[in-house]
Steps between C-alpha positions, in 0.01 A plus 500: 500500500455230236708232667270270697787363713585651839759457771215498753125451480317618812144367548308733729545876543407537864758617758725194453490481120543872456797508734659201324461657156656828617795316655563309177519828309783603738697213350424617144283197428206482258182455703144407411253589778156338472196597711162328483278771653637820653848641540589491869287195577311442823764699690359819348131426441379253763777455752757699688443845353120503531483345847775722641344812351175397674696443822658845479156655462367305796786613720437863393134462589596364844732802554229745398254335739740565788428871443151474351327195654192535275694510175346279228724375217365515146530171311496666157792730594700211642435286189610791282825522697566127450427529129734797469780305663447209258487737203819675609698177540359347180576813299851522646583142400336534153676825414832363621457187290393700189793743525741213569385322186564815296842544665596132484291379206761238423482353848140501623171379357175509704212280385145453635355150480493149639836321511547127481818295508546279192837371623796609707585782257170568321209718612173539309319834539127523430379858467150624582401498129604135467831569325771252602875545502781273604810648667818327604729588788826388651341540843145526631384662824151402624352772722125448459406571863207363692128538564287475816428145610129418520338203676310272265181515713464881495350682199718810468330759274744786577199718584350367822748226583836635388874434506748784522441539124139596562548773761513753215140407412362639826280807440483604866626394842329171583287521813644164601763263363646163594863418421592137454865457590698656787838516331671823391267598215185412691611695804609795286159531335328448835714782635425729205122464506466506879721811515275690260232447762223437249509120488428239767778250438497129588822300467494120478808364676537124478792506743480611862646837410550718195837514320595155634839508325598818688595556864207506742583845638481647147172324423351616830544871422352452150204316658451774763486766229250305291273445797529866607360586155204268555630199307389153612754220473360148476786313671537127440220505244461280193287614206219254431345691210484846342236598246310797361137520615279791395804707409676447834765257613394232745775300663497215752779426743578204722724515804714240670265489801205406274341846479366628169430850374302623201552866407415733214711787364495724196834389354757224539870507425684172432864526604650151524820548301595512136558241224760513220396608152622199304194403297553461123867597524611180331727404792452129430603548136827661609545246780489754782430343841226612741569519874289354778315834549385511139758755383806470282784305656826689514838495659632853551260621224610235246248231406589140415540622139833678509411801281155558654474702820209604726449793735233649720169353613504230229760307705281523819822570694388827654226727361665841550571758230853573631581128503366449144695791363819382672451147372455622142808719513697216653385262228617739227838542666531122510429489125726779381716630785778379728458209740300618802413353837162325525209710623428486870158554654627540855509879518192607307341816635121495499223737602153399612262789449303475820424777747755547636723370222721193554853473370707181502836369393671171562375235737214545744525406866245224432713359220815502712323304770358249254851436364649475848738793449625651821451875487478828687211743465463870576166678482448874527157653527408780258392711795869564584573648156498883477371510142216260582411718799504812281268332248279373783542155349654294779342163433750238390848369564840422354640150540848380399604137516869408512715193552559397859873570499736792535489560125126567518447458126154627405253221411199719443299804593135589542358849531137595531398861528496832318765516226615150586602441137767768529686306770592167346736558210814575705438180693440313173842621385666370815339161445597501132866584573517287814623798703470562871289762673754738650550733204126563459455543872773768514381702196343838555141444398274798414284628785214474548452199275336162514830327409645608834299209637727263309806669643364472851430130456860446392620700798296275725680204351832669581387597853520875434142607435367833625192344661594195712295184454517420871329834571246519215404136514168559326656689211836333446549128498811282473490126501677190374349189351716191529439125531126551467474752785469877521646702782516876557822687562583863577788508255592286202875567519693253708 
């Protein structure tokens, strides 16, 4: 491939960049894919894959302990499992890319090195040995991802005080660990390490409750689980200082009532969000704007420079692998395909890997109230679901939020409990297509299955549920929120 000009230059070969490059090949376009460090990016090595493999192992340990209470997990075995998962995914992507280059050697070139914009169509590549090349492209897709955000007053060494990138450096289960940040990632790692049962976990929660962006009933079950595993949550606490003293982490907290605490633990995890990887990209040379969050400004994946697009964490829109991949594919279609509708972020399905797991799609009840949207809510306890009873996993609930009218268009759903992630996609489809609830309510769902809980929620909305909410008041709830007030009803069909 002697020609140094491409239809598309993709900077970053993490989930977003990789997906964008593959989509461009579908259109028969010549693609240059550039990666600075490792194919797959943080999504493979320091992010979703590693943390979720750890979570899966923690959940298995918890299940084993139900039968063998004295079971002790082996850190070396668990680390090996995580490394095997990373190796499998990395190898899969590498082999695919290698074979694709052989098959489509006129379309795809993969280069390792540091990329820098020299203009709206020019990219300079600096390889590890210092060699420099300049490539030109009709279009450029920036998908350089993000890195953990670190406070300026904390010395993170990724050994004792770590970000999510440093978890892989642990040689054994810490005897104790403090987690700074009670958002999704912080609560996930607090769940993982407390579930293994080898680490005393402390969680610093600046707000009055963990997961403050999520509904209170969801956060309450997550909190109950953490505390049942011995975790201590510092509610309403502000971090005064955190430092390494004699190989341990000492941290000081102040509370709103004037109290102060000084504690020592073996390790600390900083989990206060992520920052876009935009350093030394040459954005100012190309005239690419930065947004107020420190990421690349974009409108439906297109930056202010018409031929330069951005996708994934680098935009700071939403740091999720599925979102980044979708954005990259959408950007490529905008470049080379037919006119498409703008992306919508209203029906994104997400999973929070707690214990039990949390699945969400659409608006939360909290968000509906904040926006003053009149709505109806149905809640069904997991203890009424035959599959949950069979698994002996009855903690949790299903909750569906719909418009307060006869159409009952779904606004959102929350599920927390065993296999919760398997329940949300059908509801996501209804939101995406703006359909009603009757067809899904009348389908024959498999039995016994967790997704029957969704069906029963929809039946409650239609006043034809098997269990009646006016009988099982503690397990089934129906209520309406309107004009700033909530009131319970037996049926939501007028």
